[in-house]
DSSP file (Angstrom, degrees, kcal/mol; ACC not computed):
  #  RESIDUE AA STRUCTURE BP1 BP2  ACC     N-H-->O    O-->H-N    N-H-->O    O-->H-N    TCO  KAPPA ALPHA  PHI   PSI    X-CA   Y-CA   Z-CA
    1    1 A M    >>        0   0    0      0, 0.0     3,-0.9     0, 0.0     4,-0.6   0.000 360.0 360.0 360.0  15.4    0.0    0.0    0.0
    2    2 A Q  H 3>  +     0   0    0      1,-0.2     4,-1.7     2,-0.2     3,-0.5   0.735 360.0  75.2 -76.5 -19.0    3.0    2.3   -0.2
    3    3 A W  H 3> S+     0   0    0      1,-0.2     4,-2.2     2,-0.2    -1,-0.2   0.816  87.1  61.3 -61.7 -26.7    1.9    3.4   -3.6
    4    4 A I  H <> S+     0   0    0     -3,-0.9     4,-2.7     2,-0.2    -1,-0.2   0.903 101.2  53.1 -65.7 -39.2   -0.8    5.4   -1.8
    5    5 A Q  H  X S+     0   0    0     -4,-0.6     4,-2.8    -3,-0.5     5,-0.2   0.901 108.3  50.1 -55.6 -43.1    2.0    7.4   -0.1
    6    6 A F  H  X S+     0   0    0     -4,-1.7     4,-2.1     2,-0.2    -2,-0.2   0.921 113.0  45.1 -64.8 -42.8    3.6    8.1   -3.5
    7    7 A I  H  X S+     0   0    0     -4,-2.2     4,-2.7     2,-0.2     5,-0.2   0.897 113.3  51.5 -66.6 -40.0    0.3    9.4   -4.8
    8    8 A G  H  X S+     0   0    0     -4,-2.7     4,-2.6     2,-0.2     5,-0.3   0.922 111.8  45.9 -63.5 -46.9   -0.4   11.4   -1.6
    9    9 A I  H  X S+     0   0    0     -4,-2.8     4,-2.4     2,-0.2    -1,-0.2   0.890 114.1  49.4 -65.0 -39.1    3.0   13.1   -1.8
   10   10 A G  H  X S+     0   0    0     -4,-2.1     4,-2.3    -5,-0.2    -2,-0.2   0.920 113.6  44.8 -66.8 -44.5    2.6   13.8   -5.6
   11   11 A L  H  X S+     0   0    0     -4,-2.7     4,-2.7     2,-0.2     5,-0.2   0.906 114.7  47.6 -68.6 -41.7   -0.9   15.3   -5.1
   12   12 A I  H  X S+     0   0    0     -4,-2.6     4,-2.9    -5,-0.2     5,-0.2   0.936 113.2  49.5 -65.6 -44.0    0.1   17.4   -2.1
   13   13 A G  H  X S+     0   0    0     -4,-2.4     4,-2.4    -5,-0.3    -2,-0.2   0.910 111.9  48.5 -61.5 -38.5    3.2   18.6   -4.0
   14   14 A M  H  X S+     0   0    0     -4,-2.3     4,-2.6     2,-0.2    -2,-0.2   0.941 112.6  47.9 -67.1 -45.2    1.0   19.5   -7.0
   15   15 A I  H  X S+     0   0    0     -4,-2.7     4,-2.5     1,-0.2    -2,-0.2   0.926 114.2  45.8 -60.3 -44.4   -1.5   21.4   -4.9
   16   16 A L  H  X S+     0   0    0     -4,-2.9     4,-3.0    -5,-0.2     5,-0.3   0.934 112.5  50.6 -66.9 -42.9    1.2   23.3   -3.1
   17   17 A A  H  X S+     0   0    0     -4,-2.4     4,-2.0    -5,-0.2    -2,-0.2   0.901 112.1  47.5 -63.1 -41.5    3.0   24.0   -6.4
   18   18 A V  H  X S+     0   0    0     -4,-2.6     4,-0.9     2,-0.2    -1,-0.2   0.933 113.7  47.5 -62.9 -46.0   -0.2   25.4   -8.0
   19   19 A L  H >X S+     0   0    0     -4,-2.5     4,-1.0     1,-0.2     3,-0.6   0.909 115.3  44.3 -63.8 -42.8   -1.0   27.5   -5.0
   20   20 A F  H 3X S+     0   0    0     -4,-3.0     4,-2.8     1,-0.2     7,-0.3   0.814 103.6  65.4 -70.5 -29.7    2.5   28.9   -4.8
   21   21 A R  H 3< S+     0   0    0     -4,-2.0    -1,-0.2    -5,-0.3    -2,-0.2   0.786 101.7  50.3 -61.8 -28.8    2.6   29.5   -8.5
   22   22 A Q  H << S+     0   0    0     -4,-0.9    -1,-0.2    -3,-0.6    -2,-0.2   0.863 129.1  16.2 -76.2 -37.9   -0.2   32.0   -8.1
   23   23 A H  H  < S+     0   0    0     -4,-1.0    -2,-0.2     1,-0.2    -3,-0.2   0.771 140.9  18.8-112.8 -35.5    1.4   34.0   -5.3
   24   24 A K    >X  +     0   0    0     -4,-2.8     3,-2.2    -5,-0.2     4,-0.6  -0.624  63.9 175.5-134.7  74.7    5.1   33.1   -5.2
   25   25 A P  G >4 S+     0   0    0      0, 0.0     3,-0.6     0, 0.0    -4,-0.1   0.708  73.1  69.3 -59.9 -22.1    6.0   31.5   -8.6
   26   26 A E  G 34 S+     0   0    0      1,-0.2     4,-0.4     2,-0.1    -5,-0.1   0.729  99.0  50.4 -68.3 -20.5    9.6   31.2   -7.7
   27   27 A Y  G <> S+     0   0    0     -3,-2.2     4,-2.5    -7,-0.3     5,-0.2   0.641  88.1  82.8 -93.6 -13.1    8.9   28.6   -5.1
   28   28 A A  H <X S+     0   0    0     -3,-0.6     4,-1.8    -4,-0.6    -1,-0.2   0.878  92.0  46.9 -58.8 -41.1    6.7   26.3   -7.4
   29   29 A P  H  > S+     0   0    0      0, 0.0     4,-2.4     0, 0.0    -1,-0.2   0.858 110.9  52.9 -69.9 -31.5    9.7   24.5   -9.0
   30   30 A L  H  > S+     0   0    0     -4,-0.4     4,-2.5     2,-0.2    -2,-0.2   0.908 110.6  46.9 -69.9 -40.0   11.3   24.0   -5.6
   31   31 A I  H  X S+     0   0    0     -4,-2.5     4,-2.4     2,-0.2    -1,-0.2   0.903 111.6  51.3 -64.2 -40.3    8.1   22.4   -4.2
   32   32 A S  H  X S+     0   0    0     -4,-1.8     4,-2.1    -5,-0.2    -2,-0.2   0.906 112.1  46.4 -63.0 -44.7    7.8   20.3   -7.3
   33   33 A L  H  X S+     0   0    0     -4,-2.4     4,-2.7     2,-0.2    -2,-0.2   0.884 110.7  53.1 -64.8 -39.4   11.5   19.1   -6.9
   34   34 A A  H  X S+     0   0    0     -4,-2.5     4,-2.2     2,-0.2    -2,-0.2   0.926 110.2  46.7 -64.5 -43.7   11.0   18.4   -3.2
   35   35 A A  H  X S+     0   0    0     -4,-2.4     4,-1.7     2,-0.2    -1,-0.2   0.886 113.1  50.4 -66.3 -38.9    7.9   16.2   -3.9
   36   36 A G  H  X S+     0   0    0     -4,-2.1     4,-2.3     2,-0.2    -2,-0.2   0.928 111.6  46.7 -64.0 -44.8    9.8   14.4   -6.6
   37   37 A L  H  X S+     0   0    0     -4,-2.7     4,-2.7     1,-0.2     5,-0.2   0.888 108.3  56.6 -63.9 -39.1   12.8   13.7   -4.4
   38   38 A A  H  X S+     0   0    0     -4,-2.2     4,-1.8     1,-0.2    -1,-0.2   0.902 109.3  45.9 -59.7 -43.6   10.5   12.6   -1.6
   39   39 A V  H  X S+     0   0    0     -4,-1.7     4,-2.4     1,-0.2    -1,-0.2   0.936 112.4  51.4 -68.1 -44.9    8.9    9.9   -3.8
   40   40 A V  H  X S+     0   0    0     -4,-2.3     4,-1.6     1,-0.2    -2,-0.2   0.908 108.9  49.2 -59.2 -42.8   12.3    8.9   -5.1
   41   41 A F  H  X S+     0   0    0     -4,-2.7     4,-0.9     1,-0.2    -1,-0.2   0.861 111.8  50.2 -66.1 -36.0   13.8    8.4   -1.6
   42   42 A L  H >X S+     0   0    0     -4,-1.8     4,-0.6    -5,-0.2     3,-0.6   0.905 109.0  52.4 -66.8 -39.3   10.7    6.3   -0.6
   43   43 A L  H >X S+     0   0    0     -4,-2.4     3,-1.1     1,-0.2     4,-1.0   0.839  95.8  68.0 -64.1 -34.0   11.2    4.2   -3.7
   44   44 A L  H >X S+     0   0    0     -4,-1.6     4,-0.8     1,-0.3     3,-0.7   0.865  96.3  55.4 -59.5 -36.6   14.8    3.5   -2.9
   45   45 A G  H << S+     0   0    0     -4,-0.9    -1,-0.3    -3,-0.6     3,-0.2   0.791 104.9  52.2 -66.2 -25.1   13.8    1.5    0.1
   46   46 A Q  H <X S+     0   0    0     -3,-1.1     4,-0.6    -4,-0.6    -1,-0.2   0.643 100.8  64.2 -79.8 -19.2   11.6   -0.7   -2.1
   47   47 A L  H <X S+     0   0    0     -4,-1.0     4,-2.6    -3,-0.7     5,-0.2   0.755  81.6  76.3 -78.8 -26.2   14.4   -1.4   -4.5
   48   48 A E  H  X S+     0   0    0     -4,-0.8     4,-2.4     1,-0.2    -1,-0.2   0.891  94.5  48.7 -57.6 -45.2   16.7   -3.3   -2.1
   49   49 A P  H  > S+     0   0    0      0, 0.0     4,-2.4     0, 0.0    -1,-0.2   0.884 112.4  50.9 -65.6 -33.9   14.7   -6.6   -2.2
   50   50 A I  H  X S+     0   0    0     -4,-0.6     4,-2.7     2,-0.2    -2,-0.2   0.957 109.8  48.5 -63.3 -49.2   14.7   -6.4   -6.0
   51   51 A F  H  X S+     0   0    0     -4,-2.6     4,-2.7     1,-0.2     5,-0.2   0.912 111.7  50.3 -56.4 -46.0   18.4   -5.8   -6.1
   52   52 A S  H  X S+     0   0    0     -4,-2.4     4,-2.2     1,-0.2    -1,-0.2   0.923 111.1  48.6 -57.7 -47.5   19.0   -8.8   -3.7
   53   53 A Q  H  X S+     0   0    0     -4,-2.4     4,-2.5     2,-0.2    -2,-0.2   0.914 112.5  47.7 -61.9 -46.0   16.8  -11.0   -5.8
   54   54 A M  H  X S+     0   0    0     -4,-2.7     4,-2.6     1,-0.2     5,-0.2   0.919 111.0  51.2 -58.5 -44.7   18.6  -10.0   -9.1
   55   55 A E  H  X S+     0   0    0     -4,-2.7     4,-2.3    -5,-0.2    -1,-0.2   0.901 109.7  50.1 -63.0 -40.2   21.9  -10.6   -7.5
   56   56 A E  H  X S+     0   0    0     -4,-2.2     4,-2.5     2,-0.2     5,-0.2   0.921 110.3  50.3 -62.5 -44.9   20.9  -14.1   -6.3
   57   57 A I  H  X S+     0   0    0     -4,-2.5     4,-2.1     1,-0.2    -2,-0.2   0.923 112.1  47.5 -60.7 -44.7   19.6  -15.0   -9.8
   58   58 A L  H  X>S+     0   0    0     -4,-2.6     5,-2.3     1,-0.2     4,-0.7   0.862 110.7  51.3 -67.3 -35.2   22.9  -13.8  -11.4
   59   59 A R  H  <5S+     0   0    0     -4,-2.3     3,-0.4    -5,-0.2    -1,-0.2   0.905 110.4  48.4 -66.5 -41.3   24.9  -15.7   -8.9
   60   60 A Q  H  <5S+     0   0    0     -4,-2.5    -2,-0.2     1,-0.2    -1,-0.2   0.868 112.8  48.9 -63.0 -38.5   23.0  -18.9   -9.5
   61   61 A A  H  <5S-     0   0    0     -4,-2.1    -1,-0.2    -5,-0.2    -2,-0.2   0.609 111.5-121.0 -81.2  -8.0   23.4  -18.4  -13.3
   62   62 A G  T  <5 +     0   0    0     -4,-0.7     2,-0.4    -3,-0.4    -3,-0.2   0.731  64.0 143.3  77.8  20.3   27.1  -17.8  -12.9
   63   63 A I      < -     0   0    0     -5,-2.3    -1,-0.3    -6,-0.2    -2,-0.1  -0.760  54.8-111.6 -95.4 138.5   26.9  -14.3  -14.5
   64   64 A G    >>  -     0   0    0     -2,-0.4     3,-0.8     1,-0.1     4,-0.5  -0.327  16.5-129.7 -67.0 147.7   29.1  -11.6  -13.2
   65   65 A T  H 3> S+     0   0    0      1,-0.2     4,-2.2     2,-0.2     5,-0.2   0.561  93.3  86.3 -78.7  -5.5   27.4   -8.8  -11.3
   66   66 A E  H 3> S+     0   0    0      1,-0.2     4,-2.0     2,-0.2    -1,-0.2   0.859  87.1  54.3 -63.9 -31.6   29.2   -6.1  -13.4
   67   67 A Y  H <> S+     0   0    0     -3,-0.8     4,-2.1     1,-0.2    -1,-0.2   0.940 110.3  42.5 -66.1 -46.1   26.5   -6.3  -16.0
   68   68 A I  H  X S+     0   0    0     -4,-0.5     4,-2.6     1,-0.2    -1,-0.2   0.823 110.1  60.0 -74.0 -28.5   23.6   -5.7  -13.6
   69   69 A T  H  X S+     0   0    0     -4,-2.2     4,-2.7     2,-0.2    -1,-0.2   0.938 106.8  45.7 -61.0 -45.5   25.6   -2.9  -12.0
   70   70 A V  H  X S+     0   0    0     -4,-2.0     4,-2.5     2,-0.2    -2,-0.2   0.899 112.6  51.0 -65.7 -38.9   25.8   -1.1  -15.2
   71   71 A L  H  X S+     0   0    0     -4,-2.1     4,-2.3     2,-0.2    -2,-0.2   0.915 112.2  46.1 -63.1 -41.3   22.1   -1.6  -15.9
   72   72 A L  H  X S+     0   0    0     -4,-2.6     4,-2.4     2,-0.2    -2,-0.2   0.905 112.8  50.0 -69.2 -41.6   21.2   -0.3  -12.4
   73   73 A K  H  X S+     0   0    0     -4,-2.7     4,-2.6     2,-0.2    -2,-0.2   0.931 111.2  48.9 -59.4 -45.5   23.5    2.6  -12.8
   74   74 A S  H  X S+     0   0    0     -4,-2.5     4,-2.5     1,-0.2    -2,-0.2   0.909 110.9  50.6 -59.6 -44.2   22.0    3.4  -16.1
   75   75 A L  H  X S+     0   0    0     -4,-2.3     4,-2.3     1,-0.2    -1,-0.2   0.914 110.7  49.5 -58.1 -44.6   18.5    3.1  -14.7
   76   76 A G  H  X S+     0   0    0     -4,-2.4     4,-2.7     1,-0.2     5,-0.3   0.920 110.2  50.2 -62.6 -44.6   19.4    5.5  -11.9
   77   77 A I  H  X S+     0   0    0     -4,-2.6     4,-2.7     1,-0.2     5,-0.2   0.905 110.5  50.7 -57.7 -43.0   20.8    8.0  -14.3
   78   78 A C  H  X S+     0   0    0     -4,-2.5     4,-2.3    -5,-0.2    -2,-0.2   0.928 112.2  45.7 -62.5 -46.0   17.7    7.9  -16.4
   79   79 A Y  H  X S+     0   0    0     -4,-2.3     4,-2.3     2,-0.2    -2,-0.2   0.918 115.8  45.1 -65.7 -44.7   15.4    8.4  -13.5
   80   80 A I  H  X S+     0   0    0     -4,-2.7     4,-2.7     1,-0.2     5,-0.2   0.942 113.7  49.5 -62.4 -46.5   17.4   11.3  -12.0
   81   81 A T  H  X S+     0   0    0     -4,-2.7     4,-2.8    -5,-0.3     5,-0.2   0.909 111.1  49.6 -60.2 -43.5   17.9   12.9  -15.3
   82   82 A Q  H  X S+     0   0    0     -4,-2.3     4,-2.7    -5,-0.2    -1,-0.2   0.899 110.9  49.7 -62.4 -42.7   14.1   12.7  -16.0
   83   83 A L  H  X S+     0   0    0     -4,-2.3     4,-2.0     2,-0.2    -2,-0.2   0.940 113.5  45.9 -62.4 -47.0   13.3   14.2  -12.6
   84   84 A A  H  X S+     0   0    0     -4,-2.7     4,-2.3     1,-0.2    -2,-0.2   0.917 114.2  48.8 -60.8 -46.0   15.7   17.1  -13.1
   85   85 A A  H  X S+     0   0    0     -4,-2.8     4,-2.5     1,-0.2    -1,-0.2   0.906 110.7  49.3 -64.4 -41.9   14.5   17.7  -16.7
   86   86 A D  H  X S+     0   0    0     -4,-2.7     4,-2.3    -5,-0.2    -1,-0.2   0.869 109.4  52.7 -67.6 -34.6   10.9   17.7  -15.6
   87   87 A T  H  X S+     0   0    0     -4,-2.0     4,-1.5     2,-0.2    -2,-0.2   0.898 109.6  49.3 -62.7 -41.6   11.7   20.1  -12.8
   88   88 A C  H  <>S+     0   0    0     -4,-2.3     5,-2.9     2,-0.2     4,-0.4   0.918 110.3  50.5 -65.1 -41.3   13.3   22.4  -15.4
   89   89 A R  H ><5S+     0   0    0     -4,-2.5     3,-1.6     1,-0.2    -2,-0.2   0.910 106.6  54.3 -63.7 -38.3   10.3   22.2  -17.6
   90   90 A D  H 3<5S+     0   0    0     -4,-2.3    -1,-0.2     1,-0.3    -2,-0.2   0.847 107.5  51.9 -60.9 -33.2    8.0   23.0  -14.7
   91   91 A A  T 3<5S-     0   0    0     -4,-1.5    -1,-0.3    -5,-0.1    -2,-0.2   0.506 124.2-107.4 -81.5  -1.9   10.1   26.1  -14.2
   92   92 A G  T < 5S+     0   0    0     -3,-1.6     2,-0.7    -4,-0.4    -3,-0.2   0.632  84.8 122.9  87.0  16.1    9.7   27.0  -17.9
   93   93 A E     >< +     0   0    0     -5,-2.9     4,-2.0     1,-0.2     5,-0.1  -0.597  19.9 153.6-109.3  70.9   13.3   26.1  -18.9
   94   94 A S  H  > S+     0   0    0     -2,-0.7     4,-2.3     1,-0.2    -1,-0.2   0.810  70.0  58.6 -72.8 -30.1   12.7   23.5  -21.6
   95   95 A A  H  > S+     0   0    0     -3,-0.2     4,-1.8     2,-0.2    -1,-0.2   0.928 108.5  43.9 -65.3 -41.2   16.0   24.2  -23.3
   96   96 A I  H  > S+     0   0    0      1,-0.2     4,-2.1     2,-0.2    -2,-0.2   0.894 111.3  54.9 -69.8 -36.8   17.9   23.4  -20.2
   97   97 A A  H  X S+     0   0    0     -4,-2.0     4,-2.0     1,-0.2    -1,-0.2   0.903 107.0  51.7 -59.9 -39.6   15.7   20.3  -19.7
   98   98 A S  H  X S+     0   0    0     -4,-2.3     4,-2.0     1,-0.2    -1,-0.2   0.911 109.6  49.3 -63.8 -42.9   16.6   19.1  -23.2
   99   99 A K  H  X S+     0   0    0     -4,-1.8     4,-2.3     2,-0.2    -1,-0.2   0.837 108.6  52.6 -62.2 -36.3   20.3   19.5  -22.5
  100  100 A M  H  X S+     0   0    0     -4,-2.1     4,-2.0     2,-0.2    -2,-0.2   0.895 108.6  50.2 -70.8 -38.2   20.0   17.6  -19.2
  101  101 A E  H  X S+     0   0    0     -4,-2.0     4,-2.3     2,-0.2    -2,-0.2   0.874 110.3  50.4 -66.7 -39.0   18.3   14.7  -21.1
  102  102 A L  H  X S+     0   0    0     -4,-2.0     4,-2.5     2,-0.2     5,-0.2   0.935 109.5  50.8 -66.9 -42.5   21.1   14.7  -23.7
  103  103 A A  H  X S+     0   0    0     -4,-2.3     4,-2.2     1,-0.2    -2,-0.2   0.893 110.1  50.2 -61.2 -37.4   23.7   14.6  -20.9
  104  104 A G  H  X S+     0   0    0     -4,-2.0     4,-2.4     2,-0.2    -1,-0.2   0.934 110.6  49.6 -67.4 -42.4   22.0   11.7  -19.2
  105  105 A K  H  X S+     0   0    0     -4,-2.3     4,-2.1     1,-0.2    -2,-0.2   0.921 111.6  47.8 -60.8 -43.2   21.9    9.8  -22.5
  106  106 A I  H  X S+     0   0    0     -4,-2.5     4,-2.4     1,-0.2    -1,-0.2   0.900 110.8  52.2 -63.9 -41.3   25.5   10.4  -23.2
  107  107 A T  H  X S+     0   0    0     -4,-2.2     4,-1.8    -5,-0.2    -1,-0.2   0.903 109.8  47.8 -63.0 -42.8   26.4    9.3  -19.7
  108  108 A V  H  X S+     0   0    0     -4,-2.4     4,-1.6     2,-0.2    -1,-0.2   0.904 111.5  51.2 -63.1 -41.6   24.5    6.1  -20.1
  109  109 A L  H  X S+     0   0    0     -4,-2.1     4,-1.8     1,-0.2    -2,-0.2   0.898 108.1  52.5 -58.9 -44.0   26.2    5.5  -23.4
  110  110 A T  H  < S+     0   0    0     -4,-2.4    -1,-0.2     1,-0.2    -2,-0.2   0.861 108.8  50.0 -62.5 -39.1   29.6    6.1  -21.7
  111  111 A L  H  < S+     0   0    0     -4,-1.8     4,-0.3     1,-0.2    -1,-0.2   0.832 114.3  45.9 -70.6 -30.4   28.8    3.5  -19.1
  112  112 A A  H >X S+     0   0    0     -4,-1.6     4,-2.1     1,-0.2     3,-0.9   0.754  89.4  82.5 -85.5 -25.8   27.8    1.0  -21.8
  113  113 A V  H 3X S+     0   0    0     -4,-1.8     4,-2.6     1,-0.3     5,-0.2   0.873  87.6  53.5 -55.0 -45.8   30.6    1.3  -24.2
  114  114 A P  H 3> S+     0   0    0      0, 0.0     4,-2.0     0, 0.0    -1,-0.3   0.868 112.7  46.1 -58.5 -33.5   33.1   -1.0  -22.4
  115  115 A Y  H <> S+     0   0    0     -3,-0.9     4,-2.2    -4,-0.3    -2,-0.2   0.805 109.9  52.6 -80.5 -28.4   30.5   -3.8  -22.4
  116  116 A F  H  X S+     0   0    0     -4,-2.1     4,-2.6     2,-0.2    -1,-0.2   0.914 110.6  49.2 -66.8 -41.7   29.6   -3.2  -26.0
  117  117 A T  H  X S+     0   0    0     -4,-2.6     4,-2.3    -5,-0.2    -2,-0.2   0.926 111.8  47.8 -61.5 -47.2   33.2   -3.6  -26.9
  118  118 A G  H  X S+     0   0    0     -4,-2.0     4,-2.4    -5,-0.2    -1,-0.2   0.914 111.5  50.5 -58.6 -44.3   33.5   -6.8  -24.9
  119  119 A M  H  X S+     0   0    0     -4,-2.2     4,-2.4     1,-0.2    -2,-0.2   0.919 109.8  49.6 -64.8 -42.8   30.4   -8.2  -26.5
  120  120 A L  H  X S+     0   0    0     -4,-2.6     4,-2.4     1,-0.2    -1,-0.2   0.887 109.9  52.4 -65.6 -35.4   31.7   -7.4  -30.0
  121  121 A Q  H  X S+     0   0    0     -4,-2.3     4,-2.2     2,-0.2    -1,-0.2   0.906 110.0  48.1 -63.8 -41.9   35.0   -9.1  -29.1
  122  122 A T  H  X S+     0   0    0     -4,-2.4     4,-2.1     2,-0.2    -2,-0.2   0.910 112.1  48.5 -67.0 -39.7   33.2  -12.1  -28.0
  123  123 A V  H  X S+     0   0    0     -4,-2.4     4,-2.0     2,-0.2    -2,-0.2   0.905 111.0  52.2 -59.3 -45.3   31.1  -12.2  -31.2
  124  124 A G  H  X S+     0   0    0     -4,-2.4     4,-2.0     1,-0.2    -2,-0.2   0.908 109.7  47.9 -60.4 -42.7   34.3  -11.8  -33.2
  125  125 A E  H  X S+     0   0    0     -4,-2.2     4,-0.9     1,-0.2    -1,-0.2   0.882 111.2  51.0 -69.1 -39.2   35.9  -14.7  -31.5
  126  126 A L  H  < S+     0   0    0     -4,-2.1    -1,-0.2     1,-0.2     3,-0.2   0.829 109.1  51.1 -62.6 -34.9   32.7  -16.9  -32.0
  127  127 A I  H  < S+     0   0    0     -4,-2.0    -2,-0.2     1,-0.2    -1,-0.2   0.896 106.7  54.2 -73.3 -37.8   32.7  -16.0  -35.7
  128  128 A R  H  <        0   0    0     -4,-2.0    -1,-0.2     1,-0.3    -2,-0.2   0.729 360.0 360.0 -66.3 -20.8   36.4  -17.0  -36.1
  129  129 A M     <        0   0    0     -4,-0.9    -1,-0.3    -3,-0.2    -2,-0.1   0.499 360.0 360.0 -68.3 360.0   35.8  -20.4  -34.6
């Protein structure tokens, strides 16, 4: 039932942002960001059992955890970037939001390049056999 907390925080944040936007518009993006961060921090507690389960599955399959680490880092970068970009859009700064999204995409690509290289080397070795 924790999803009710997420919805409650979101709705309260939205109402406060709308109210502040009318009288003190400079505070509305901060309220929106605070509500988003509160939801993210609540979600972090729910992720631990998922990570443990994934780690156990990988261990049983004999697969290294470095792949899942890159996947989880990429997922975290995507979520944080989206939260920041949405906050910028709420503040009317869509150009900055677009640049933040581009930075997030490039960061994820940078994380993945070593694994793409390793995968291509493995495919090359398999083809030569």
